[in-house]
Phi, psi and omega in degrees: 000130179276147177284141177268085184295326178298320178293320179296312181296320180296322182281339177277124176262086184302330180298315181284321185285317189244314187287310186299317178302319178291318180299322178296317180293324177295315180298323179284350180086010180277342177228151174294157175290119184224163172273109187294326178296316177297323177299313179300315179298320180296317180298311180298317183290339176282332183264329186303319183303331179303322184281344174281333182260005183305315181293330177298324178294324178299321180287327183282326185250110187266355182282120181304133178087343182279333182304312183294319180297315181294315180296316179298321177294319178298315179297316180299314179295319180295319180299315179297316179300313182295317179299312179298316180300312181295310182299320178295333179278335185253351177279142177297155179303141179100340177282141181287153178291145176289139177235000000 
């Protein structure tokens, strides 16, 4: 059975889920004025390469059960790095870094 992507996209209200929360924070002055669509693309493009190299980790790590642990740790570390990088880029000057 094929997924009905048009139906999924139609049912997702991206404006409410993703755009409005950022727009509210921008209006309050907690975030710099940014293009939220470009932000979303940046977040996805920062995380996607990990899943392209997933099989490479299986070849590099020969200990059974360790591949998944190492990859999950890599994803966790990458997620934190990307969040910190993005937040530091969109917060107005003078706001403290997320920890």
